[in-house]
C-alpha positions as CSV (number, residue, x, y, z in Angstrom):
1,M,204.4,-8.8,36.4
2,D,201.7,-11.0,35.7
3,G,198.8,-10.1,38.2
4,T,200.2,-12.8,40.8
5,G,198.9,-12.7,44.4
6,A,195.5,-11.0,42.8
7,V,192.3,-12.6,42.3
8,V,189.5,-11.6,39.4
9,G,185.3,-12.1,40.1
10,V,183.9,-12.3,37.5
11,L,180.0,-12.1,37.1
12,S,178.3,-12.7,33.8
13,D,176.1,-15.9,32.5
14,S,177.9,-19.3,33.2
15,F,180.9,-20.0,32.8
16,N,180.9,-24.2,32.4
17,A,177.5,-24.6,30.4
18,T,178.7,-25.2,27.1
19,S,181.6,-27.3,27.9
20,V,181.0,-28.4,31.7
21,G,184.3,-30.1,32.7
22,S,184.4,-31.4,36.3
23,T,183.0,-29.4,39.7
24,S,184.1,-30.0,43.1
25,G,184.1,-28.2,46.7
26,V,181.7,-26.3,48.6
27,S,181.3,-22.3,49.0
28,C,184.5,-20.1,48.4
29,D,186.1,-23.9,47.7
30,R,184.3,-24.9,44.8
31,V,186.3,-24.8,41.6
32,T,185.7,-26.6,37.8
33,L,188.4,-28.1,35.7
34,G,188.9,-29.5,32.5
35,T,186.5,-26.7,30.4
36,D,187.9,-26.1,26.6
37,S,189.7,-22.9,27.8
38,Q,191.6,-24.9,30.8
39,T,193.1,-28.4,28.3
40,T,194.0,-25.3,26.3
41,S,195.6,-23.3,28.4
42,D,193.8,-20.5,27.7
43,L,192.4,-20.3,31.5
44,P,194.1,-21.7,34.6
45,P,193.8,-25.3,35.4
46,S,191.6,-24.8,38.8
47,V,188.7,-21.8,38.5
48,G,186.8,-20.7,41.2
49,N,182.9,-20.9,40.5
50,L,180.7,-20.4,42.9
51,A,177.7,-21.8,43.7
52,P,174.3,-21.3,42.8
53,A,175.4,-22.8,38.8
54,S,174.3,-20.7,36.4
55,P,170.4,-21.4,34.9
56,A,169.8,-24.4,33.1
57,S,169.1,-22.5,30.0
58,G,170.5,-20.0,27.2
59,L,173.7,-19.7,28.2
60,S,176.8,-19.1,25.8
61,D,179.6,-19.0,28.4
62,E,180.4,-15.5,28.0
63,G,182.2,-15.1,31.5
64,R,184.7,-17.9,30.6
65,G,185.3,-15.7,27.5
66,M,185.8,-12.5,29.8
67,M,188.2,-14.8,32.0
68,E,190.1,-15.9,29.0
69,I,190.7,-11.8,28.0
70,I,192.1,-11.4,32.3
71,H,194.2,-14.9,31.5
72,D,195.6,-13.2,28.3
73,L,196.5,-10.0,29.9
74,A,197.3,-11.1,33.4
75,P,198.0,-15.1,33.4
76,G,199.0,-15.3,37.2
77,A,196.4,-14.1,38.5
78,E,193.1,-16.8,40.1
79,L,189.9,-16.5,38.6
80,M,186.8,-17.0,40.0
81,F,183.3,-17.1,38.5
82,R,180.2,-16.5,39.8
83,T,176.8,-16.1,37.5
84,A,174.7,-12.6,38.0
85,F,171.8,-14.7,35.9
86,I,169.6,-15.7,38.3
87,S,167.7,-12.7,40.1
88,E,168.8,-8.8,40.8
89,T,168.7,-9.7,43.9
90,D,171.0,-12.1,43.4
91,F,173.4,-11.0,41.3
92,A,173.6,-8.0,44.7
93,A,174.3,-11.1,46.3
94,G,176.6,-12.6,44.1
95,I,179.3,-9.4,43.7
96,V,178.9,-9.4,48.1
97,E,179.9,-13.2,47.0
98,L,183.1,-12.9,45.5
99,A,184.3,-10.3,48.0
100,Q,184.2,-12.4,51.0
101,C,185.3,-15.4,49.0
102,G,188.9,-13.4,48.1
103,A,188.6,-11.5,45.0
104,D,190.7,-8.1,45.2
105,V,189.4,-7.1,41.4
106,I,185.7,-7.9,40.6
107,V,184.3,-6.9,36.5
108,D,181.0,-8.0,35.0
109,D,178.9,-7.3,32.1
110,V,175.1,-7.9,33.1
111,I,172.5,-5.1,33.1
112,Y,168.9,-5.4,34.7
113,F,166.4,-3.7,32.9
114,A,164.8,-2.9,36.2
115,E,167.5,-1.2,37.4
116,P,166.7,1.8,38.8
117,M,167.9,4.8,37.4
118,F,167.2,7.8,39.6
119,Q,168.9,6.0,42.9
120,D,171.1,3.2,43.4
121,G,169.6,-0.2,43.4
122,L,170.1,-3.3,45.4
123,V,173.2,-3.9,42.7
124,A,174.8,-0.9,42.9
125,Q,174.5,-0.5,46.7
126,A,176.5,-3.8,46.6
127,V,179.1,-2.5,44.5
128,D,180.0,0.2,46.3
129,T,179.9,-1.7,49.6
130,V,182.7,-4.2,47.5
131,V,184.6,-1.0,46.8
132,S,184.3,0.8,50.3
133,D,185.9,-2.7,51.7
134,G,188.8,-2.4,49.0
135,I,188.1,-4.5,45.9
136,P,188.3,-2.1,42.1
137,Y,184.6,-2.9,40.4
138,F,184.8,-2.2,36.5
139,T,181.4,-3.5,34.7
140,S,180.5,-3.1,30.8
141,A,179.2,0.7,29.7
142,G,176.4,-1.5,27.9
143,N,176.2,-1.5,24.2
144,Q,173.0,0.4,23.4
145,G,174.6,3.2,21.8
146,T,173.1,6.7,22.2
147,K,169.0,6.3,21.8
148,G,168.2,7.1,24.8
149,I,165.6,9.8,25.9
150,D,166.1,12.5,29.0
151,Q,163.8,14.7,29.6
152,L,161.5,16.8,31.5
153,Y,157.5,16.0,31.5
154,V,155.5,18.4,29.8
155,D,151.7,18.3,28.9
156,S,150.9,18.6,26.1
157,Q,147.5,20.0,26.9
158,P,148.0,21.5,30.5
159,A,144.4,22.8,31.0
160,T,142.9,19.4,31.1
161,D,143.8,16.7,32.9
162,G,142.4,13.3,32.8
163,S,142.7,10.0,34.8
164,S,140.8,7.3,33.3
165,L,141.5,4.3,31.0
166,P,141.5,4.1,28.1
167,V,143.9,7.1,28.0
168,T,143.3,10.4,25.9
169,E,146.2,12.9,24.1
170,I,145.7,15.5,26.4
171,D,148.1,14.3,29.3
172,L,150.5,13.1,26.9
173,H,153.7,14.1,27.1
174,D,155.4,17.3,24.7
175,F,158.5,16.0,23.3
176,E,159.2,19.4,21.9
177,P,157.3,22.6,23.1
178,G,156.9,25.2,20.7
179,S,155.0,25.8,18.5
180,S,153.4,22.5,17.6
181,I,153.1,19.8,19.9
182,D,155.1,16.1,19.2
183,R,153.3,14.1,21.3
184,F,154.5,11.0,19.3
185,I,157.9,10.4,18.2
186,P,158.6,7.4,14.9
187,V,160.2,4.1,15.5
188,T,161.1,2.1,12.3
189,L,162.1,-1.5,12.8
190,P,163.0,-3.5,10.2
191,P,161.9,-7.1,9.4
192,N,162.7,-9.8,12.5
193,V,163.7,-7.1,15.0
194,G,161.8,-6.0,17.8
195,L,162.5,-2.7,20.5
196,R,162.7,-3.1,24.2
197,L,162.0,0.4,25.9
198,V,162.8,1.3,29.4
199,M,160.9,3.9,31.0
200,Q,161.4,4.9,34.4
201,W,161.0,9.0,36.7
202,N,162.0,10.3,39.4
203,Q,160.0,8.4,42.2
204,P,161.6,6.1,45.0
205,F,161.4,2.2,44.0
206,T,159.9,0.3,46.8
207,G,160.4,-2.4,49.6
208,T,163.9,-1.7,50.7
209,L,164.2,1.1,48.4
210,G,162.2,3.4,49.3
211,P,158.4,3.9,49.5
212,G,157.2,3.8,45.7
213,A,156.0,6.3,43.3
214,A,153.7,9.2,43.8
215,T,153.4,9.5,40.1
216,D,152.0,7.3,37.7
217,L,153.3,7.5,33.9
218,D,152.5,5.1,31.1
219,L,154.6,4.1,28.0
220,Y,153.2,3.9,24.7
221,A,154.0,2.1,21.3
222,C,151.4,2.5,18.8
223,S,150.8,1.6,15.2
224,T,149.2,5.5,14.5
225,P,150.2,8.6,16.6
226,T,146.8,8.2,18.2
227,V,146.2,6.7,21.6
228,P,144.5,4.4,23.1
229,C,145.9,2.8,20.5
230,S,144.5,0.3,17.9
231,A,147.3,-1.7,17.4
232,G,150.3,-1.6,19.4
233,Y,152.1,-1.8,22.6
234,E,151.9,-0.3,25.9
235,S,153.0,-0.2,29.4
236,I,150.9,0.7,32.0
237,G,152.0,-1.0,35.3
238,P,149.6,0.8,38.4
239,Q,151.7,3.3,40.2
240,G,150.3,5.6,43.0
241,C,149.1,8.8,42.7
242,D,149.9,11.2,46.1
243,P,152.7,10.9,48.5
244,S,149.5,9.4,50.5
245,N,149.0,6.6,48.3
246,R,152.4,5.3,47.0
247,A,152.2,2.6,45.1
248,G,155.1,0.0,42.8
249,D,158.3,1.3,41.2
250,P,158.0,4.2,38.8
251,L,158.6,1.7,36.4
252,E,157.7,0.5,32.5
253,I,159.1,-1.9,30.4
254,L,157.5,-2.1,26.7
255,T,158.7,-4.9,24.4
256,I,157.5,-5.2,20.8
257,P,159.0,-8.4,20.0
258,A,160.7,-9.0,16.5
259,A,158.4,-10.2,13.3
260,P,158.8,-10.3,9.7
261,G,158.5,-7.2,7.8
262,T,158.8,-3.2,8.4
263,R,156.8,-1.7,11.0
264,T,156.8,1.5,12.3
265,Y,155.3,2.7,15.9
266,Y,155.1,5.7,17.3
267,V,156.2,6.3,21.0
268,A,154.2,8.5,23.5
269,V,154.4,9.3,27.2
270,D,151.6,9.6,29.6
271,H,150.7,11.3,33.0
272,F,148.5,9.6,34.6
273,C,148.5,10.6,38.1
274,G,149.7,12.5,40.4
275,D,152.1,15.6,40.7
276,Q,153.6,16.3,37.2
277,T,155.6,19.3,38.3
278,D,159.4,18.6,37.3
279,T,158.9,14.9,36.4
280,H,162.0,14.0,35.1
281,F,161.8,10.8,33.0
282,R,164.4,8.6,31.0
283,I,164.1,5.9,28.4
284,A,166.7,3.5,27.4
285,T,166.5,1.0,24.0
286,Y,166.9,-1.8,23.0
287,G,167.4,-4.0,19.9
288,V,165.6,-7.4,20.2
289,N,167.2,-9.9,18.1
290,A,169.3,-7.5,16.8
291,G,171.6,-4.4,17.7
292,I,170.1,-0.7,18.7
293,A,171.6,0.9,15.2
294,A,169.7,-1.5,13.3
295,I,166.4,0.6,14.0
296,T,165.7,4.0,13.0
297,F,164.5,6.3,15.0
298,G,162.2,9.4,14.1
299,T,162.1,13.4,15.5
300,T,159.8,15.6,16.2
301,D,158.0,17.7,13.8
302,S,160.9,20.4,13.3
303,G,163.4,17.7,12.9
304,Q,165.0,17.4,16.4
305,P,166.2,14.0,17.7
306,V,164.6,13.0,20.7
307,F,166.2,9.4,20.9
308,D,169.6,10.6,21.7
309,Q,170.1,10.5,25.1
310,S,172.2,8.4,27.7
311,Q,171.5,4.9,27.9
312,I,174.1,4.5,31.0
313,Y,172.1,4.0,34.2
314,G,171.8,0.9,37.1
315,H,175.3,0.0,38.6
316,A,177.3,1.2,35.6
317,A,176.5,4.6,37.1
318,A,177.2,3.4,40.9
319,A,179.6,5.9,42.2
320,G,182.1,3.1,43.0
321,A,182.1,1.5,39.6
322,T,184.1,1.6,36.9
323,A,182.3,1.9,33.7
324,V,184.0,0.8,30.5
325,S,183.6,1.9,27.3
326,A,184.8,-0.1,24.4
327,V,187.4,0.5,21.2
328,D,187.8,-2.0,18.1
329,Y,191.2,-3.2,19.1
330,R,191.8,-2.4,15.3
331,E,191.1,1.3,16.1
332,S,194.5,0.9,18.8
333,Q,196.3,-1.3,15.7
334,S,196.1,1.5,13.3
335,A,195.7,5.0,15.4
336,G,192.8,5.3,14.8
337,G,192.7,4.6,10.8
338,F,190.1,1.6,10.9
339,S,187.9,4.2,12.2
340,G,188.7,7.1,9.5
341,G,190.6,8.9,12.0
342,P,192.4,10.8,12.9
343,E,192.1,9.4,16.3
344,L,190.6,6.1,18.1
345,N,186.9,6.1,18.3
346,V,184.3,4.2,20.9
347,Q,182.4,1.4,19.0
348,S,179.2,3.1,17.6
349,F,177.2,0.5,19.9
350,S,178.7,1.5,23.2
351,S,176.4,2.7,25.2
352,L,176.5,6.8,25.8
353,G,177.2,8.1,29.4
354,G,176.3,11.5,30.5
355,E,175.7,13.4,34.0
356,I,173.5,11.2,35.1
357,P,171.0,12.6,37.6
358,F,170.2,10.9,41.4
359,Y,167.4,12.1,42.8
360,F,167.0,9.8,46.0
361,D,169.7,7.8,48.6
362,G,169.5,4.0,48.2
363,S,166.7,3.8,50.9
364,G,164.3,6.0,49.0
365,N,165.1,9.2,50.4
366,P,165.3,12.8,48.9
367,L,168.8,14.0,47.8
368,P,169.2,17.1,49.8
369,A,170.5,19.0,46.5
370,A,169.1,16.8,43.2
371,P,170.0,16.2,41.2
372,A,173.0,15.0,41.6
373,E,175.2,13.8,38.9
374,R,177.9,11.6,38.0
375,S,179.6,11.4,35.5
376,K,180.2,8.1,33.3
377,P,181.7,6.1,32.0
378,D,185.1,6.0,33.1
379,I,187.5,4.8,30.9
380,S,187.0,2.7,27.7
381,A,189.1,-0.8,26.4
382,P,190.1,-2.5,23.7
383,D,187.5,-5.5,22.2
384,G,187.2,-7.0,19.7
385,T,190.6,-9.7,21.1
386,N,190.2,-12.8,20.6
387,T,189.5,-16.1,22.3
388,S,189.2,-19.7,21.9
389,F,185.6,-20.2,21.6
390,F,183.1,-17.2,22.4
391,G,182.6,-14.3,19.7
392,S,182.3,-13.8,16.2
393,S,183.7,-15.8,13.6
394,D,187.1,-15.3,11.9
395,P,187.2,-15.7,8.9
396,P,185.2,-13.4,8.0
397,C,185.6,-11.2,10.9
398,C,188.8,-9.3,11.5
399,E,192.4,-10.8,11.3
400,G,191.7,-14.1,9.6
401,D,194.0,-16.1,12.2
402,G,191.1,-18.8,12.4
403,F,190.1,-17.6,16.8
404,P,186.7,-16.2,17.2
405,N,186.9,-12.7,18.3
406,F,184.8,-11.2,21.2
407,F,182.9,-7.9,21.0
408,G,181.4,-5.9,23.2
409,T,181.6,-3.6,26.6
410,S,181.3,-7.3,27.5
411,A,184.8,-7.5,26.2
412,S,186.6,-4.4,27.3
413,A,185.6,-4.6,31.1
414,P,187.6,-7.1,30.9
415,H,190.2,-5.7,29.8
416,A,190.7,-3.0,32.1
417,A,190.5,-5.8,35.0
418,A,193.0,-7.3,34.1
419,V,194.9,-3.8,34.1
420,A,193.9,-3.5,37.6
421,A,195.1,-7.2,38.4
422,L,198.8,-6.1,37.3
423,L,198.3,-3.2,39.4
424,M,197.5,-5.2,42.6
425,D,200.4,-7.1,41.8
426,S,202.9,-4.2,41.7
427,N,201.9,-2.6,44.1
428,P,199.1,-4.8,46.9
429,A,198.3,-1.1,48.6
430,M,196.9,0.3,46.2
431,T,193.1,1.5,47.0
432,P,190.1,1.1,44.3
433,E,189.8,4.8,44.0
434,E,193.9,4.7,43.2
435,V,193.9,2.3,40.8
436,A,191.0,3.9,39.4
437,M,192.3,6.9,39.0
438,R,195.5,5.5,38.0
439,I,193.7,3.8,34.7
440,A,192.0,7.2,33.9
441,S,194.7,9.4,34.5
442,T,197.2,6.9,32.1
443,A,194.1,6.7,29.7
444,R,194.8,8.6,26.1
445,D,192.6,11.3,25.6
446,I,190.4,10.4,22.6
447,E,186.6,11.6,21.4
448,T,186.2,14.9,22.9
449,P,188.9,16.8,24.5
450,G,188.8,15.9,28.3
451,R,186.8,13.8,29.5
452,D,183.8,13.2,27.4
453,H,180.3,11.0,27.4
454,L,181.8,8.7,25.6
455,S,184.8,7.4,26.3
456,G,184.9,9.0,29.7
457,H,189.1,9.8,30.7
458,G,190.1,8.1,27.3
459,F,191.2,4.5,26.4
460,I,193.5,2.7,28.4
461,D,197.9,2.4,28.9
462,A,198.2,-0.5,30.5
463,L,202.5,-0.3,30.1
464,D,201.3,3.8,31.1
465,A,199.5,2.8,34.4
466,L,201.8,0.2,35.1
467,E,205.2,2.6,35.3
468,P,206.4,3.0,38.8
469,L,204.3,5.8,40.6
470,V,206.7,8.9,40.9
471,Q,206.8,9.3,44.8
472,V,206.1,12.8,46.8
473,S,208.3,14.0,49.8
474,A,207.1,16.8,52.0
475,A,210.0,19.2,53.2
476,D,210.8,20.2,57.0
477,A,210.4,23.8,57.2
478,D,211.5,26.8,59.9
479,V,209.6,30.3,59.7
480,V,210.1,33.4,62.4
481,E,207.2,34.2,64.6
482,L,206.0,37.8,64.5
483,D,205.0,40.2,66.9
484,S,201.7,40.1,68.2
485,G,199.1,41.1,65.4
486,D,201.4,40.2,62.7
487,V,201.1,37.1,60.7
488,S,204.0,35.1,59.2
489,I,204.1,32.1,56.3
490,A,205.3,29.3,57.0
491,T,206.3,27.6,53.0
492,V,206.4,23.4,53.0
493,A,207.7,22.3,49.6
494,L,206.4,19.4,48.2
495,S,208.3,17.5,45.8
496,L,208.3,14.8,42.7
497,D,211.3,12.2,42.2
498,S,210.3,12.8,38.6
499,A,207.9,14.4,36.0
500,P,204.3,13.0,36.6
501,L,203.0,11.9,33.2
502,S,199.5,13.2,34.6
503,P,197.8,15.4,37.1
504,V,198.7,14.0,40.2
505,T,197.2,14.8,43.8
506,V,197.7,14.1,47.2
507,D,195.3,15.3,50.3
508,W,197.1,17.3,53.1
509,F,196.3,18.5,56.7
510,L,198.1,19.8,59.3
511,S,198.7,18.5,63.3
512,P,199.8,19.7,66.3
513,V,202.9,19.0,68.3
514,V,203.6,21.7,70.8
515,A,201.9,24.5,68.2
516,A,198.4,25.0,69.1
517,A,195.9,25.1,66.2
518,D,194.7,28.7,65.5
519,L,196.5,30.0,68.4
520,D,200.3,29.5,67.0
521,Y,199.1,29.1,63.6
522,I,196.1,28.4,61.4
523,D,194.5,25.3,60.9
524,A,194.1,24.2,57.4
525,W,194.0,21.4,55.4
526,G,193.9,20.2,51.5
527,T,194.8,18.6,47.8
528,A,198.1,19.9,46.1
529,Q,197.8,19.0,42.7
530,F,200.9,18.4,40.2
531,D,200.2,19.1,36.3
532,V,202.0,17.2,34.1
533,G,206.1,18.0,34.2
534,E,205.4,19.7,37.4
535,T,207.8,18.2,40.4
536,D,207.9,21.4,43.3
537,I,204.7,23.1,44.9
538,A,204.4,24.6,47.9
539,I,201.9,24.7,50.6
540,Q,201.7,27.9,52.9
541,V,200.6,27.6,56.3
542,Q,199.7,30.7,58.4
543,V,201.4,31.3,61.5
544,V,199.7,34.0,64.2
545,G,202.8,36.6,65.9
546,D,202.5,37.2,70.0
547,D,204.9,38.9,72.2
548,I,205.6,35.9,75.0
549,E,208.9,35.1,75.2
550,E,208.3,31.6,75.3
551,D,210.9,28.1,73.5
552,D,210.3,27.2,69.7
553,E,206.9,25.6,68.8
554,Q,206.7,22.8,66.3
555,F,203.3,21.4,64.0
556,E,203.5,19.1,61.5
557,L,202.2,19.0,58.1
558,H,200.8,15.3,57.2
559,L,200.2,13.6,53.6
560,S,197.3,11.4,52.8
561,N,195.0,10.4,50.6
562,P,197.3,9.7,46.9
563,V,195.5,9.7,43.7
564,G,197.8,8.5,41.2
565,V,201.5,9.1,43.3
566,G,203.6,7.5,46.0
567,I,204.1,8.9,49.6
568,D,208.1,9.1,50.3
569,D,208.0,11.1,53.0
570,G,204.6,12.1,53.9
571,I,205.2,14.4,57.5
572,A,206.9,17.8,57.6
573,L,208.0,19.3,61.0
574,V,207.5,22.7,60.6
575,T,209.5,24.2,63.7
576,I,208.1,28.2,64.8
577,I,210.8,30.0,66.1
578,D,210.5,32.6,68.6
579,N,211.1,35.8,68.5
580,D,211.1,37.5,71.7
581,T,213.1,39.0,74.0
582,S,214.1,37.9,77.4
583,D,211.4,39.9,79.8
584,T,213.1,40.4,83.5
585,T,211.8,43.4,84.3
586,P,209.0,43.1,86.7
587,P,206.2,44.9,86.8
588,T,204.5,47.9,89.4
589,V,202.4,47.7,92.2
590,S,200.5,50.4,94.0
591,I,197.6,51.0,96.0
592,S,195.9,54.1,95.1
593,D,192.8,54.0,97.5
594,P,192.4,54.3,101.2
595,A,195.6,56.4,101.2
596,N,198.1,55.0,103.6
597,G,197.6,56.5,107.3
598,S,193.8,57.5,106.5
599,N,191.3,57.5,108.8
600,E,188.0,56.1,106.6
601,S,184.2,56.3,107.4
602,G,182.4,52.9,106.8
603,P,181.1,50.9,106.8
604,V,182.7,50.4,103.3
605,V,186.0,51.0,102.3
606,T,187.0,50.1,98.5
607,I,190.6,49.3,98.2
608,A,191.9,50.4,94.4
609,G,194.7,50.4,93.3
610,T,197.4,49.7,89.5
611,A,199.4,47.4,88.1
612,F,201.7,48.3,84.8
613,D,204.6,46.3,82.6
614,A,205.9,47.8,79.8
615,G,207.4,43.9,78.9
616,T,204.8,40.9,78.8
617,G,202.1,42.8,80.4
618,V,200.3,42.4,83.7
619,D,199.5,38.7,84.1
620,R,198.0,38.8,87.5
621,V,197.5,41.1,90.8
622,R,197.1,39.7,94.4
623,L,195.5,41.3,97.1
624,H,196.1,40.7,100.8
625,V,193.8,42.2,103.7
626,K,194.6,41.8,107.6
627,D,192.7,43.0,110.6
628,T,195.4,44.1,112.4
629,G,193.8,44.0,115.9
630,L,192.1,41.0,115.6
631,N,194.8,39.1,113.5
632,L,192.4,38.2,111.1
633,Y,193.0,38.0,107.2
634,W,190.6,38.1,104.7
635,D,190.9,35.4,101.9
636,G,188.1,36.7,99.1
637,S,185.0,35.1,101.5
638,G,185.8,35.7,104.6
639,W,187.7,36.3,107.8
640,T,190.2,33.8,108.9
641,S,193.1,33.4,111.5
642,D,195.4,31.6,107.9
643,W,198.0,33.7,106.0
644,S,195.8,34.7,102.7
645,W,195.5,36.7,99.4
646,F,193.0,36.4,97.3
647,D,192.1,38.3,93.5
648,P,191.1,41.5,93.7
649,G,189.6,41.5,89.4
650,G,191.9,43.4,87.0
651,T,195.3,43.8,86.1
652,E,196.2,47.5,85.2
653,S,193.6,48.7,87.0
654,W,191.5,47.2,90.3
655,S,189.1,47.9,92.8
656,Y,187.8,46.1,95.4
657,P,184.7,46.9,97.6
658,M,184.9,45.7,101.7
659,S,182.4,46.2,104.3
660,L,184.5,46.9,107.3
661,S,184.0,47.0,111.2
662,S,185.8,49.7,113.1
663,G,189.6,48.8,113.5
664,S,192.6,49.2,112.1
665,Y,193.6,47.2,108.7
666,Q,196.4,46.5,106.2
667,A,196.8,46.2,103.1
668,L,199.4,44.5,100.9
669,A,199.4,44.1,97.4
670,W,201.6,42.6,94.6
671,S,201.9,41.7,90.4
672,W,203.5,39.3,88.3
673,D,203.9,40.1,84.6
674,G,203.6,37.3,81.4
675,A,207.4,36.1,82.3
676,N,206.1,35.6,85.7
677,N,208.6,38.6,87.3
678,I,206.8,39.4,90.5
679,S,206.3,43.3,91.8
680,N,207.5,45.4,94.9
681,L,205.4,45.3,97.3
682,A,202.8,47.9,97.6
683,Q,201.1,48.7,101.5
684,S,198.7,50.9,103.0
685,S,197.9,50.8,106.8
686,F,194.1,52.4,107.9
687,S,191.3,52.6,109.9
């Protein structure tokens, strides 16, 4: 098993900028040969390289490094590259192009700062599109650590409102409401290190993503804890101030460039205009010229951390994306000893996830139960493994084998994608959900027990993921039908051919054959779960009793949507055995009025009677009335010369009023029971 038959698409900065090779062909057939990685057999001789070409400057061929990781783990897989470094819109288009060109698995390591936090943007929507088309999607969780902000706006001076520039402190956010007001949070930058702050709040974006913001927040980083800033930086892009005056994206990006010397800035958030009720904002942080760990983030006056929330947003939080955090490969080799153990830990720079809140759909429409939450990241995977050219120099880094070591979630994501390619090789029919769940369900639990916000489901285990899937079967079942008003239980046994290493699930639903849903059985559906080590469970279905003699009836239980398990026999036939004895006794019927031989006063005469059956009950009664003088018959609506009968209404008790002229008449009545036995003939002649 080496990934043969799978095509892995990679989106990053570039593939052949630092080692050009030769490129030919167009569209999906555009390929590159002869890069350094290919001449050393660290990549296949031919690699798909879709247009457009990567931008001309600032490129490192990180995408080629990602491909080397995939090729090391899944050497039989074909590889295809597409740049994501042109624009956010082009990035989204590139995802779709890879899918159209035959990618079976897609992975990227890119984030655009302006990707929405509170709704799915263009890239996230492209991810969900290809996943819905059957393509598993993996993305780096990010290398921003744990220094995000996630808060509801609290007006530090609610009695006063200001909406003019320059701003004052009256509408600054209070980072920790309490006895004191915390309008400013200090951030200290070491020499030659900068900081980028990306703030968004729960308003829709513009364009195809929605109508734009109706509330305006602004972001400040001042050299002193005062506004307006005497020195410092600000991001005060214009947004709308009310629902009838929407404008702009709910986005502020503030960059403090790297500079000599240690500097401290004071971060503040201002509400400029618009409804501030339940305004939810997030700030993601990025180091400039260094990792986020080099920066010292201050606290509130009481010592409460503020920069301690999720850093994951954008398409890494898409419902269909598998966001991958990073674990140093030496952690796995030492069973956690590299970081001091006793368990594996994610890299300190790996972006913290959480229950990521969403308020709008991809078109900016409010979600009905906002905020909807998505738990991220999904899994963790190794980083720091070798490439032929990309990464930290070795030595002095790492194992001293002379090959560079590729660190970051940009390296962990392709590890996971490679395992997906191996799974696709082993079972090409696996859906993206099955691939993701298989990798997640076989992952080793690390960090906080259970799913957590650093490692997701845990550290991937390719060997366990590639173990043959256990198979589930549904067994046929019989159940004896009870009498009317009683319910019996049909028990359908589900069994696995071996004990699962992790919980597996399969959906089930019922389908009629001869039996009718909600008449002969209670329609139902659900999800069955086998826990670790469990091989047998049962599904119970209610069967409705009756008193009707009939043939045995049947319905089916179907299995579908298996997660972590294959389906061996997915249909169980359930037979309802009839318990009703044969009814051969006919019902009885009588005409009580008018009495036979009577002389009735008209013009209205009511013909009435009763019927009875002790077995299956009276099913119907029919009445025949003849004008014996005129030799005519009543058909229920008028007199006719053709012999006829009609339904007088009712079964056990019935009556039928008629307007009759003077003359002689004969009434005949019959009844049938539920077994179609016919009664005696009842008659009455009257005038």
